[in-house]
C-alpha positions in Angstrom: 97.2 129.0 72.0 93.7 128.2 73.3 94.1 126.4 77.0 92.0 123.0 77.6 89.5 122.7 80.4 90.2 120.1 82.9 87.8 117.1 82.8 86.6 117.2 86.3 83.5 114.2 85.9 86.0 111.5 86.8 87.3 113.2 90.6 84.7 110.9 92.6 86.1 108.1 91.1 89.7 109.1 91.3 89.5 110.4 94.9 87.8 106.7 95.7 90.6 105.2 93.9 93.0 106.9 95.8 91.4 106.6 99.0 91.3 102.5 98.4 95.2 102.7 98.0 95.3 104.4 101.3 93.2 102.2 103.0 94.7 99.1 102.1 98.0 100.5 103.5 96.6 101.3 106.7 96.1 97.9 107.8 93.1 98.1 110.3 89.3 98.0 109.3 89.0 100.6 112.1 91.2 103.2 110.5 89.4 103.1 107.2 86.3 105.6 107.8 88.4 108.2 109.8 91.3 108.4 107.3 88.7 108.7 104.5 87.0 111.6 106.4 90.3 113.2 107.2 91.2 112.9 103.8 87.9 114.3 102.3 88.0 116.9 105.3 91.7 118.1 103.8 89.8 118.8 100.6 87.0 120.7 101.9 87.1 124.6 101.1 87.5 125.5 105.0 89.6 128.2 106.0 91.1 126.4 109.0 92.3 122.8 108.4 92.0 121.2 112.0 90.2 118.4 112.9 87.6 120.3 114.5 86.2 122.2 111.5 86.5 119.5 109.2 84.5 117.0 111.7 81.8 119.7 112.0 81.4 120.1 108.0 81.7 116.3 107.5 78.8 116.0 110.0 76.4 118.6 108.5 72.9 116.7 107.6 73.7 117.9 103.9 76.9 115.6 104.1 75.8 112.3 105.5 73.2 109.9 103.4 70.3 109.4 104.8 69.7 107.0 107.5 73.1 107.3 108.7 74.8 109.2 111.8 76.9 112.4 111.7 80.8 111.4 112.4 81.0 112.4 115.7 77.7 111.1 117.1 77.9 107.7 119.1 76.0 104.9 117.9 75.5 103.6 121.7 72.7 104.9 123.7 73.6 107.5 126.2 
């Protein structure tokens, strides 16, 4: 029997739908971005799934839309 190839074209939409459900549960708006970043970090192809390697990868320039700051950078002036 020939095995059917999975359809990965809808993965971004499915992930965002899942994250939307999770963020409704956490309740507070300040928890939405950290929850989304942590969840996406768990899906990254990293050897270590601790917070530091995930944050470093999510803060990489190619992971941030133009005009946005990496996750660990403070928007407040020093």
